[in-house]
C-alpha positions as CSV (number, residue, x, y, z in Angstrom):
1,X,122.1,365.0,235.2
2,X,123.8,362.4,237.5
3,X,121.7,363.4,240.5
4,X,119.7,360.6,242.0
5,X,117.6,363.1,244.0
6,X,116.0,364.3,240.9
7,X,114.2,361.0,240.6
8,X,111.9,362.0,243.5
9,X,110.5,364.8,241.2
10,X,109.0,362.1,239.0
11,X,106.5,361.2,241.7
12,X,105.2,364.8,242.4
13,X,101.7,365.7,241.1
14,X,101.3,362.4,239.2
15,X,98.5,363.6,237.0
16,X,100.3,366.6,235.7
17,X,102.5,366.2,232.5
18,X,106.2,365.6,233.2
19,X,107.2,369.0,231.7
20,X,105.3,371.0,234.4
21,X,107.1,372.9,237.1
22,X,108.0,370.8,240.1
23,X,109.1,371.9,243.6
24,X,112.3,370.7,245.1
25,X,112.6,372.1,248.6
26,X,113.4,375.8,248.1
27,X,113.5,376.0,244.3
28,X,111.3,375.4,241.3
29,X,112.4,372.7,238.9
30,X,111.3,371.9,235.3
31,X,112.1,368.8,233.3
32,X,113.0,369.9,229.8
33,X,112.0,367.1,227.4
34,X,112.9,366.8,223.7
35,X,110.1,367.1,221.1
36,X,109.7,363.3,220.7
37,X,108.8,363.0,224.4
38,X,105.6,365.0,223.9
39,X,102.5,362.9,223.5
40,X,100.1,363.5,220.6
41,X,98.0,365.7,222.9
42,X,100.9,368.3,223.2
43,X,103.0,367.7,220.1
44,X,101.6,370.6,218.1
45,X,102.0,373.1,220.9
46,X,105.4,371.9,222.3
47,X,107.2,375.1,221.3
48,X,104.6,377.2,223.1
49,X,104.8,375.0,226.1
50,X,108.6,375.3,226.3
51,X,108.5,379.1,226.1
52,X,105.6,379.4,228.5
53,X,107.5,378.3,231.6
54,X,110.6,380.2,230.9
55,X,113.9,379.8,232.7
56,X,113.9,382.6,235.3
57,X,114.1,381.2,238.9
58,X,113.7,377.7,237.5
59,X,116.2,374.9,237.6
60,X,116.3,373.1,234.3
61,X,116.8,369.3,234.1
62,X,117.5,368.4,230.5
63,X,116.4,364.9,229.3
64,X,117.7,363.0,226.3
65,X,117.2,359.3,225.4
66,X,118.3,357.7,222.2
67,X,116.5,354.4,222.5
68,X,112.9,355.1,223.4
69,X,111.2,352.1,225.1
70,X,108.4,350.4,223.3
71,X,105.4,350.8,225.7
72,X,102.8,349.1,223.4
73,X,102.4,346.3,226.0
74,X,100.8,348.9,228.3
75,X,98.1,349.8,225.8
76,X,95.4,348.3,228.1
77,X,96.3,350.8,230.8
78,X,96.8,354.2,229.0
79,X,97.3,357.3,231.0
80,X,93.9,358.8,230.3
81,X,91.5,356.0,230.9
82,X,88.7,355.0,233.3
83,X,90.6,351.8,234.0
84,X,92.5,351.8,237.3
85,X,95.6,349.7,237.9
86,X,94.9,346.5,239.9
87,X,97.7,344.4,241.4
88,X,95.3,341.5,241.7
89,X,94.6,341.3,238.0
90,X,97.0,338.9,236.2
91,X,97.1,341.0,233.0
92,X,98.0,344.2,235.0
93,X,100.7,342.4,236.9
94,X,102.2,341.2,233.6
95,X,102.2,344.8,232.3
96,X,103.7,346.1,235.6
97,X,106.4,343.3,235.4
98,X,107.5,344.4,231.9
99,X,107.6,348.1,232.9
100,X,109.6,347.2,236.0
101,X,112.0,345.3,233.8
102,X,112.5,348.4,231.6
103,X,113.2,350.7,234.6
104,X,115.3,348.1,236.3
105,X,117.5,347.5,233.2
106,X,118.3,351.2,232.5
107,X,122.1,351.4,232.3
108,X,122.5,354.2,234.9
109,X,120.6,356.8,236.9
110,X,120.5,359.3,234.0
111,X,119.0,356.7,231.7
112,X,116.5,355.7,234.3
113,X,115.4,359.3,234.8
114,X,115.0,359.8,231.0
115,X,113.3,356.5,230.5
116,X,110.9,357.2,233.3
117,X,110.2,360.7,232.1
118,X,109.2,359.3,228.7
119,X,106.9,356.7,230.2
120,X,105.4,359.2,232.7
121,X,102.8,360.6,230.3
122,X,102.1,357.4,228.5
123,X,101.0,354.8,231.1
124,X,98.5,354.7,233.9
125,X,99.6,356.9,236.8
126,X,99.3,354.2,239.5
127,X,101.0,351.6,237.3
128,X,103.8,354.1,236.7
129,X,104.4,354.9,240.3
130,X,104.2,351.3,241.4
131,X,106.7,350.1,238.7
132,X,109.1,352.9,239.2
133,X,109.0,352.4,243.0
134,X,109.7,348.7,242.7
135,X,112.6,349.2,240.2
136,X,114.2,351.9,242.3
137,X,114.0,349.8,245.5
138,X,115.9,347.0,243.8
139,X,118.5,348.8,241.7
140,X,121.9,349.1,243.4
141,X,122.3,352.7,242.4
142,X,118.8,353.9,243.6
143,X,117.9,351.6,246.5
144,X,118.7,354.3,249.0
145,X,116.7,357.1,247.4
146,X,113.6,358.1,249.3
147,X,110.5,356.8,247.6
148,X,107.5,359.0,248.2
149,X,104.6,357.7,250.2
150,X,101.6,356.8,248.0
151,X,99.4,358.5,250.6
152,X,100.9,361.8,249.7
153,X,100.9,361.3,245.9
154,X,97.4,359.8,245.8
155,X,95.7,361.1,248.9
156,X,92.3,360.3,247.6
157,X,93.0,356.6,248.2
158,X,93.6,357.2,251.9
159,X,91.6,360.2,253.0
160,X,88.0,361.5,252.7
161,X,88.2,363.3,249.3
162,X,85.7,365.9,250.7
163,X,88.7,367.7,252.2
164,X,90.5,368.4,248.9
165,X,88.3,371.4,247.9
166,X,89.0,372.9,251.3
167,X,92.7,372.2,250.9
168,X,92.8,373.9,247.5
169,X,91.0,376.9,248.9
170,X,93.5,377.1,251.8
171,X,96.4,376.9,249.3
172,X,94.9,379.6,247.0
173,X,94.3,382.2,249.7
174,X,96.6,381.5,252.6
175,X,100.4,381.9,252.3
176,X,102.6,378.9,252.6
177,X,103.9,378.5,256.2
178,X,100.8,379.8,257.9
179,X,98.2,377.4,256.4
180,X,96.0,375.5,258.8
181,X,95.8,371.7,258.5
182,X,92.5,370.3,257.2
183,X,91.0,368.2,259.9
184,X,89.6,364.8,258.9
185,X,86.9,363.4,261.3
186,X,88.1,360.3,263.1
187,X,85.1,358.2,261.9
188,X,83.5,359.3,258.6
189,X,82.6,356.1,256.7
190,X,79.7,354.9,258.8
191,X,77.7,355.8,261.9
192,X,78.0,354.1,265.3
193,X,74.9,352.0,264.5
194,X,77.2,349.9,262.2
195,X,78.9,347.4,264.5
196,X,82.0,347.0,262.3
197,X,82.6,350.7,262.6
198,X,84.1,350.0,266.0
199,X,87.2,348.8,264.1
200,X,87.4,351.7,261.7
201,X,90.4,353.1,263.6
202,X,92.3,350.0,262.7
203,X,91.1,349.1,259.2
204,X,91.2,352.7,257.9
205,X,94.5,353.7,259.6
206,X,96.8,355.3,257.1
207,X,99.9,353.6,258.5
208,X,98.3,350.1,258.3
209,X,97.3,350.6,254.7
210,X,100.7,352.1,253.8
211,X,102.3,349.0,255.4
212,X,100.3,346.7,253.1
213,X,101.2,348.8,250.0
214,X,104.9,349.0,250.9
215,X,105.1,345.2,251.6
216,X,103.9,344.5,248.1
217,X,106.5,346.9,246.7
218,X,109.3,345.0,248.5
219,X,107.7,341.7,247.5
220,X,106.2,342.1,244.0
221,X,104.4,339.0,242.7
222,X,105.5,339.7,239.1
223,X,108.5,341.2,237.4
224,X,112.1,340.1,236.8
225,X,112.7,336.9,238.7
226,X,115.8,338.3,240.4
227,X,113.5,340.8,242.0
228,X,110.6,338.5,242.9
229,X,112.7,335.5,244.1
230,X,113.7,336.6,247.6
231,X,114.6,334.4,250.5
232,X,111.4,332.8,252.1
233,X,109.2,335.2,250.1
234,X,106.2,332.8,250.2
235,X,106.5,332.2,253.9
236,X,106.6,335.9,254.5
237,X,103.4,336.3,252.6
238,X,101.8,333.8,254.9
239,X,103.3,335.2,258.1
240,X,102.8,338.9,257.6
241,X,99.1,338.4,256.7
242,X,98.7,335.9,259.5
243,X,99.9,338.4,262.0
244,X,97.5,341.0,260.6
245,X,94.6,338.6,261.2
246,X,95.8,337.9,264.7
247,X,96.0,341.6,265.5
248,X,92.6,342.3,263.9
249,X,91.0,339.6,266.0
250,X,92.6,341.0,269.2
251,X,91.2,344.5,268.3
252,X,87.8,342.9,267.9
253,X,88.1,341.3,271.4
254,X,89.2,344.7,272.8
255,X,85.9,346.1,271.4
256,X,83.8,343.3,272.8
257,X,83.2,341.7,269.4
258,X,83.7,338.1,268.3
259,X,86.6,336.9,266.3
260,X,86.3,337.2,262.6
261,X,84.4,334.5,260.7
262,X,86.4,332.7,257.9
263,X,85.0,333.3,254.4
264,X,85.0,329.6,253.8
265,X,81.6,329.4,252.0
266,X,81.9,331.5,248.8
267,X,78.2,331.0,248.0
268,X,76.5,332.4,251.1
269,X,75.5,336.0,251.6
270,X,78.0,338.4,253.0
271,X,76.4,340.3,255.9
272,X,79.1,343.0,256.1
273,X,78.7,345.9,253.8
274,X,81.2,348.7,253.2
275,X,81.0,352.2,251.9
276,X,84.5,353.5,251.5
277,X,84.0,357.2,250.9
278,X,87.1,357.3,248.6
279,X,87.7,358.4,245.1
280,X,90.3,357.7,242.4
281,X,92.2,360.9,241.5
282,X,93.1,359.5,238.1
283,X,89.5,359.4,236.8
284,X,87.6,361.2,239.6
285,X,85.3,358.1,240.1
286,X,84.4,356.8,243.5
287,X,85.3,353.4,244.8
288,X,82.0,351.5,244.6
289,X,80.4,350.3,247.9
290,X,79.3,346.7,248.7
291,X,75.8,346.5,250.2
292,X,74.9,344.2,253.0
293,X,73.9,340.5,252.4
294,X,75.2,340.3,248.8
295,X,76.2,337.0,247.3
296,X,79.4,336.6,245.3
297,X,79.0,336.1,241.6
298,X,81.0,334.9,238.7
299,X,83.1,337.7,237.2
300,X,83.0,338.1,233.4
301,X,84.8,341.3,232.5
302,X,87.0,340.5,229.4
303,X,87.7,344.2,228.9
304,X,89.3,344.4,232.3
305,X,91.1,341.0,231.8
306,X,89.2,339.5,234.6
307,X,87.1,336.4,234.1
308,X,86.7,334.0,237.0
309,X,84.0,331.8,238.3
310,X,83.2,330.9,241.9
311,X,83.8,327.2,240.9
312,X,87.3,328.2,239.8
313,X,88.2,329.4,243.3
314,X,86.6,326.3,244.8
315,X,88.6,324.1,242.4
316,X,91.9,325.8,243.2
317,X,91.2,325.6,246.9
318,X,90.4,321.9,246.7
319,X,93.6,321.1,244.8
320,X,95.7,323.0,247.3
321,X,94.0,321.2,250.2
322,X,94.6,317.9,248.4
323,X,98.3,318.8,248.0
324,X,98.5,319.5,251.7
325,X,96.8,316.1,252.5
326,X,99.2,314.3,250.1
327,X,102.2,316.2,251.4
328,X,103.5,317.4,248.0
329,X,102.7,319.6,245.1
330,X,103.1,318.7,241.4
331,X,105.1,321.0,239.1
332,X,104.2,321.6,235.4
333,X,106.6,318.7,234.5
334,X,105.0,316.3,236.9
335,X,107.8,316.5,239.5
336,X,106.7,316.1,243.1
337,X,108.0,318.7,245.6
338,X,107.4,317.7,249.2
339,X,105.6,320.1,251.5
340,X,108.1,319.5,254.3
341,X,109.1,321.3,257.4
342,X,111.8,323.4,255.7
343,X,110.2,324.6,252.5
344,X,106.5,323.6,252.6
345,X,105.1,326.8,253.9
346,X,107.2,328.9,251.5
347,X,106.0,326.9,248.5
348,X,102.4,327.2,249.7
349,X,102.8,331.0,250.0
350,X,104.0,331.4,246.5
351,X,101.2,329.1,245.3
352,X,98.3,330.6,247.1
353,X,99.1,334.3,246.4
354,X,100.0,333.4,243.5
355,X,103.3,334.9,242.4
356,X,105.3,333.9,239.3
357,X,107.2,331.5,241.6
358,X,104.1,329.2,241.9
359,X,105.2,325.7,241.0
360,X,102.1,325.0,238.8
361,X,99.8,328.0,238.1
362,X,97.5,326.0,235.8
363,X,96.8,323.3,238.5
364,X,96.8,325.5,241.7
365,X,95.5,328.6,240.1
366,X,95.3,332.1,241.5
367,X,93.3,331.8,244.7
368,X,94.3,334.8,246.7
369,X,94.3,337.4,243.9
370,X,91.1,336.1,242.2
371,X,89.4,336.0,245.6
372,X,90.2,339.7,245.9
373,X,88.8,340.3,242.4
374,X,85.6,338.3,242.9
375,X,84.8,340.5,245.9
376,X,86.1,343.7,244.3
377,X,83.9,343.4,241.2
378,X,80.8,342.0,242.9
379,X,78.8,345.1,242.4
380,X,79.1,345.0,238.6
381,X,80.3,341.5,237.7
382,X,79.5,341.8,233.9
383,X,80.6,345.4,233.5
384,X,77.1,346.4,232.5
385,X,77.4,349.7,234.4
386,X,81.1,350.3,233.5
387,X,81.9,350.4,237.2
388,X,85.5,349.7,238.3
389,X,86.6,347.5,241.2
390,X,85.9,348.3,244.9
391,X,88.6,348.7,247.6
392,X,89.4,345.0,247.7
393,X,91.0,345.4,244.2
394,X,93.7,347.8,245.4
395,X,96.6,347.0,247.8
396,X,96.4,350.6,249.1
397,X,92.7,350.3,250.2
398,X,91.9,346.6,250.6
399,X,92.6,346.5,254.4
400,X,89.9,349.1,254.9
401,X,87.1,346.6,254.1
402,X,85.9,344.1,256.8
403,X,85.8,341.4,254.2
404,X,89.6,341.6,253.7
405,X,90.0,340.0,257.1
406,X,87.4,337.3,256.5
407,X,89.1,336.3,253.2
408,X,92.6,336.3,254.6
409,X,91.4,334.5,257.7
410,X,90.3,331.7,255.5
411,X,93.5,331.7,253.6
412,X,95.3,331.6,257.0
413,X,93.2,328.5,257.8
414,X,94.6,326.8,254.7
415,X,98.1,327.6,255.7
416,X,97.5,326.3,259.2
417,X,96.1,323.1,257.8
418,X,99.6,322.5,256.4
419,X,101.2,323.5,259.7
420,X,99.0,320.9,261.5
421,X,100.5,318.1,259.4
422,X,103.9,318.9,260.9
423,X,105.0,317.2,264.2
424,X,104.8,319.2,267.4
425,X,108.1,320.8,268.6
426,X,109.8,318.5,271.1
427,X,111.7,319.7,274.2
428,X,114.9,319.4,272.2
429,X,113.5,321.8,269.6
430,X,112.4,324.3,272.3
431,X,115.1,324.1,275.1
432,X,118.1,326.2,275.7
433,X,119.7,324.1,278.4
434,X,121.1,326.1,281.3
435,X,119.0,329.2,280.6
436,X,116.0,330.1,282.7
437,X,113.5,332.9,282.2
438,X,112.7,334.0,285.8
439,X,110.3,336.9,285.2
440,X,108.6,338.8,282.4
441,X,107.3,342.4,282.9
442,X,106.6,345.6,281.0
443,X,106.9,349.1,282.4
444,X,105.9,352.4,280.9
445,X,108.9,354.8,280.7
446,X,107.1,357.6,282.4
447,X,108.0,357.9,286.1
448,X,105.7,356.6,288.9
449,X,103.6,354.4,286.6
450,X,102.3,351.0,287.6
451,X,104.1,347.9,286.4
452,X,102.6,345.6,283.7
453,X,100.2,348.3,282.5
454,X,100.3,350.0,279.1
455,X,98.2,353.0,278.3
456,X,96.7,353.7,274.9
457,X,95.0,356.8,273.7
458,X,94.3,358.9,270.6
459,X,96.9,361.1,268.8
460,X,96.7,363.4,265.9
461,X,99.0,363.2,262.9
462,X,99.5,365.2,259.8
463,X,100.0,364.2,256.2
464,X,101.4,366.6,253.5
465,X,99.1,366.7,250.5
466,X,101.4,368.9,248.3
467,X,102.7,366.1,246.1
468,X,99.2,365.0,245.2
469,X,97.5,368.3,244.6
470,X,97.5,368.0,240.8
471,X,96.6,371.2,238.9
472,X,96.3,373.1,242.1
473,X,98.2,375.9,243.9
474,X,101.8,375.4,245.0
475,X,103.1,374.9,248.5
476,X,102.5,372.6,251.4
477,X,99.1,371.8,252.8
478,X,98.5,369.2,255.5
479,X,95.6,366.9,256.4
480,X,95.2,366.2,260.1
481,X,94.0,362.7,261.1
482,X,93.4,360.7,264.3
483,X,95.2,357.4,265.1
484,X,95.7,355.1,268.0
485,X,98.9,355.5,270.1
486,X,100.4,353.8,273.1
487,X,102.6,355.2,275.9
488,X,106.3,354.4,275.5
489,X,107.2,351.3,277.5
490,X,110.0,348.8,278.0
491,X,110.2,345.1,278.5
492,X,112.0,343.9,281.6
493,X,113.1,340.3,281.5
494,X,115.2,338.5,284.1
495,X,117.1,335.5,282.7
496,X,119.5,333.3,284.6
497,X,122.5,331.8,282.7
498,X,123.5,328.9,284.8
499,X,126.7,328.2,282.9
500,X,130.1,329.8,283.7
501,X,130.5,331.4,280.3
502,X,128.8,334.1,278.2
503,X,126.1,332.7,276.0
504,X,124.2,334.2,273.1
505,X,120.5,333.9,273.0
506,X,117.6,335.0,270.7
507,X,114.8,336.7,272.6
508,X,111.3,336.3,271.2
509,X,108.4,338.3,272.8
510,X,104.7,337.7,272.1
511,X,101.4,338.9,273.5
512,X,98.0,337.3,273.3
513,X,94.5,337.9,275.0
514,X,94.0,335.7,278.0
515,X,90.2,335.3,277.6
516,X,87.9,334.8,274.6
517,X,84.8,336.8,273.7
518,X,82.8,335.0,276.4
519,X,85.3,335.9,279.1
520,X,86.5,332.2,279.3
521,X,90.3,331.5,279.4
522,X,91.7,330.4,276.0
523,X,93.1,326.9,275.5
524,X,96.6,326.8,274.1
525,X,95.3,325.6,270.8
526,X,93.1,328.7,270.3
527,X,95.5,331.1,272.0
528,X,98.5,330.3,270.0
529,X,96.9,331.6,266.7
530,X,96.3,334.9,268.4
531,X,99.9,335.3,269.4
532,X,101.1,338.6,268.0
533,X,104.9,339.1,267.8
534,X,106.1,342.1,269.7
535,X,109.9,341.9,269.2
536,X,112.8,339.6,268.4
537,X,116.4,340.4,269.1
538,X,119.8,338.9,270.1
539,X,120.9,339.0,273.7
540,X,124.3,338.4,275.4
541,X,123.8,336.4,278.6
542,X,126.6,336.8,281.3
543,X,126.9,334.0,283.9
544,X,124.3,334.5,286.6
545,X,121.2,336.6,286.5
546,X,120.8,339.0,283.6
547,X,118.2,341.8,283.4
548,X,117.2,342.6,279.8
549,X,115.6,346.0,279.2
550,X,114.2,346.5,275.7
551,X,112.3,349.6,274.6
552,X,109.2,349.2,272.4
553,X,110.5,351.7,269.8
554,X,113.4,349.2,269.1
555,X,111.0,346.5,268.0
556,X,112.0,344.3,265.1
557,X,108.3,344.4,263.9
558,X,107.8,348.1,263.5
559,X,109.0,351.2,261.8
560,X,109.0,354.6,263.6
561,X,106.3,357.2,263.1
562,X,108.5,359.5,261.0
563,X,109.2,356.8,258.5
564,X,105.5,355.9,258.1
565,X,104.5,359.5,257.6
566,X,107.4,361.0,255.7
567,X,107.2,364.1,253.4
568,X,108.6,364.8,249.9
569,X,109.0,367.9,247.8
570,X,109.5,371.1,249.7
571,X,109.6,369.3,253.1
572,X,111.7,366.3,252.0
573,X,114.4,365.0,254.4
574,X,117.9,366.1,254.2
575,X,120.6,364.0,252.4
576,X,121.7,362.5,255.7
577,X,118.3,360.8,256.1
578,X,118.2,359.1,252.6
579,X,119.2,355.7,253.8
580,X,116.1,355.4,256.0
581,X,113.7,354.7,253.2
582,X,112.7,352.4,250.4
583,X,113.1,348.8,251.5
584,X,113.2,349.8,255.1
585,X,110.0,351.8,254.7
586,X,108.4,348.4,255.0
587,X,107.2,347.6,258.5
588,X,104.2,347.6,260.8
589,X,103.5,351.1,262.1
590,X,104.8,351.6,265.6
591,X,101.7,353.4,266.8
592,X,99.7,350.2,266.4
593,X,102.3,347.9,268.0
594,X,100.0,347.6,271.1
595,X,96.3,346.7,270.7
596,X,93.7,349.3,271.8
597,X,92.8,347.6,275.1
598,X,89.8,348.7,277.0
599,X,88.9,351.4,279.6
600,X,88.8,348.8,282.5
601,X,92.0,347.2,281.3
602,X,92.3,344.4,278.8
603,X,94.4,341.4,280.1
604,X,97.1,340.1,277.9
605,X,99.4,337.2,278.5
606,X,103.0,338.0,277.6
607,X,105.4,335.3,276.6
608,X,109.2,335.3,276.3
609,X,111.4,332.7,274.9
610,X,115.2,332.8,274.9
611,X,116.3,330.3,272.2
612,X,119.8,329.3,271.4
613,X,121.3,331.8,268.9
614,X,123.5,329.0,267.4
615,X,120.4,327.1,266.4
616,X,118.7,330.2,265.0
617,X,121.4,332.1,263.1
618,X,121.8,331.9,259.3
619,X,125.4,333.0,259.7
620,X,125.1,336.3,258.0
621,X,126.6,339.5,259.4
622,X,123.9,342.1,260.1
623,X,124.9,345.6,260.8
624,X,123.0,346.8,263.8
625,X,123.3,350.4,262.7
626,X,121.6,349.6,259.3
627,X,118.3,351.3,259.6
628,X,116.9,348.9,257.1
629,X,117.2,346.0,259.6
630,X,114.9,347.3,262.3
631,X,111.6,345.8,261.0
632,X,112.9,342.5,259.5
633,X,110.3,340.3,261.1
634,X,107.7,341.2,258.5
635,X,109.9,342.5,255.7
636,X,113.3,340.6,255.8
637,X,116.6,342.4,255.2
638,X,117.6,343.8,251.9
639,X,120.0,341.6,249.9
640,X,120.4,339.1,252.8
641,X,118.8,335.9,254.0
642,X,115.9,336.2,256.4
643,X,117.8,336.5,259.7
644,X,116.2,333.6,261.6
645,X,116.5,330.0,260.7
646,X,113.4,329.0,262.7
647,X,109.9,329.0,261.1
648,X,108.2,332.3,261.2
649,X,106.0,332.5,264.2
650,X,108.1,329.9,266.1
651,X,107.3,328.4,268.6
652,X,103.5,329.0,268.0
653,X,103.4,328.0,264.4
654,X,102.7,324.4,265.3
655,X,100.2,322.9,267.7
656,X,101.2,321.3,271.0
657,X,99.4,319.0,273.4
658,X,99.7,321.6,276.2
659,X,96.4,322.6,277.7
660,X,97.3,326.2,278.5
661,X,100.0,328.7,277.7
662,X,101.5,328.2,281.1
663,X,101.6,324.4,280.6
664,X,103.4,325.0,277.3
665,X,106.0,327.4,278.9
666,X,106.6,324.9,281.8
667,X,108.0,322.4,279.3
668,X,111.4,324.1,279.3
669,X,113.0,326.7,281.6
670,X,113.9,329.1,278.8
671,X,110.3,330.1,278.3
672,X,108.4,332.4,280.6
673,X,104.9,333.9,281.0
674,X,103.8,337.2,282.4
675,X,100.7,339.5,282.1
676,X,100.0,343.0,281.0
677,X,96.9,345.1,281.2
678,X,96.2,347.4,278.3
679,X,94.1,350.4,279.4
680,X,92.5,352.7,276.8
681,X,91.8,356.3,277.6
682,X,89.4,358.1,275.3
683,X,91.5,361.3,275.1
684,X,94.0,363.0,272.9
685,X,97.6,363.2,273.8
686,X,99.9,365.5,271.8
687,X,102.8,363.9,270.0
688,X,106.3,365.0,271.2
């Protein structure tokens, strides 16, 4: 075979058997498997199956494999089962880790294809695609191959499944090329009477949920240690989720709602309900809802390998808090590892999540994952009704639920408790002597627009459902959805280099609301936790005044629109685009870089800091043309150290005695503050 592009065929129509006809751009393709690849279901009719498809106008990919992998370890998650795959279930992550190991250790691309073809019809479809995606991202010979978006292969987990019959009808009767997109209403999970529905555009955004899914592909919690153990992995778990919470809180303020309440009391009723309107394509069952004012219960589901009590969560939490107070964690051998400035937050991230890197799983438990499970199974804690987990049990759907933000807001509080034990940054930590930030402004790129104003509006996007239309007509069919968008803009920063030589700085840009939900100005202590990072980049400062212009699309936080909503199969990218995907498919969606704002204009403080690059660099060469480096703030850079020595979130990760943001910026000349008004217009603007 020796063709890495064929691997993408393994993701198409995941519920159909591997020997079915696939579509590769302009031609039909069939994987020809030997008789021992057929499962018991098809073994007796394998000859008839092979002759049925024929060879006319079909490209044949032969598969052979001498040493068939033993997949008995995946017996708990067979292909045809009502059990869905759950990354928050310890048993499921162990199974996925072993399957990743098999795929990762295949000796070459041909062996990987054959091995994956054999496993395709024998394990849970979601487990299969997750494990194969992780392995392909981390193998040297496949890491640049486009990995299909899970929204296209399992559209039920992202879109109202009510559109699928309409999509099949369109495919059956309208020729490919003239088919009309199926329109999804912008708000279909609740009425306007439900207050939390104001945030549905954020929580249910396809790009946001794809980001969460892809981050967990890049940073799996289980699997070969050489895959899991990445530079500052635990700290990234903390920082990425912390930024999600900050952004969610700002969206709430934009919609005149209060900041999210921490889910700190696991025994009080949860007022927020959620009815997801989603189904699982693998078993055609719906994701169960959570009614309002339910109370969390102990989960006793041995058949699903999930047994956890509320007291377990409380005990793990208390031991983690005790470790923070003591300033160290204990390993399984009794060794004490200090929670210091350099590694403390990284250790806590691995411990709270918890990944296989946790220093003592028996002592500190599985707080994050089991918290998800307690919420996800709350509707049927004893499996009396044979109901599977709700959206909180799936990384592709968890961010849709308002309770996700309450739970992670509480976990963020624990992380910040550790941060509060660290000393405040001194002037020496913050200063870049001889560099002065003179002004900070933003400007939309459209001509004749006012300064320090960013417009937001609605935009329509399209998602190709072809790869997920199992057992349906061939050809492309698109779903049209609505998402928030902002007008293109640039940052304009004037910086004075008072020295007589060129200096290199590191520019950090943040935004935060100026006023709280009561309309009162934030104190620095409260405002700093709402600082959302907008960009981070290296700058060359010539002697004298420098004007830095930086376009929003170049942000180190985000990935562009076409990388979030990419297509596979008949509309896949050309070979020249292949290096854009996989690891670098991880990143915050650019269309949500800017908060929604408000019709009258939502005032944001903008903050810029030019720090000394020599203090920040990790001394690794980063190729600026490498498209995998453009969203490193949340996702790191493949096969390299995290490209910033400072703590993630610096300089706002620690408290300071300053009363206001301006007081904080006044401590050193290399920090500056501006303002920006984000104005929302309730209209649709076409994408160019």
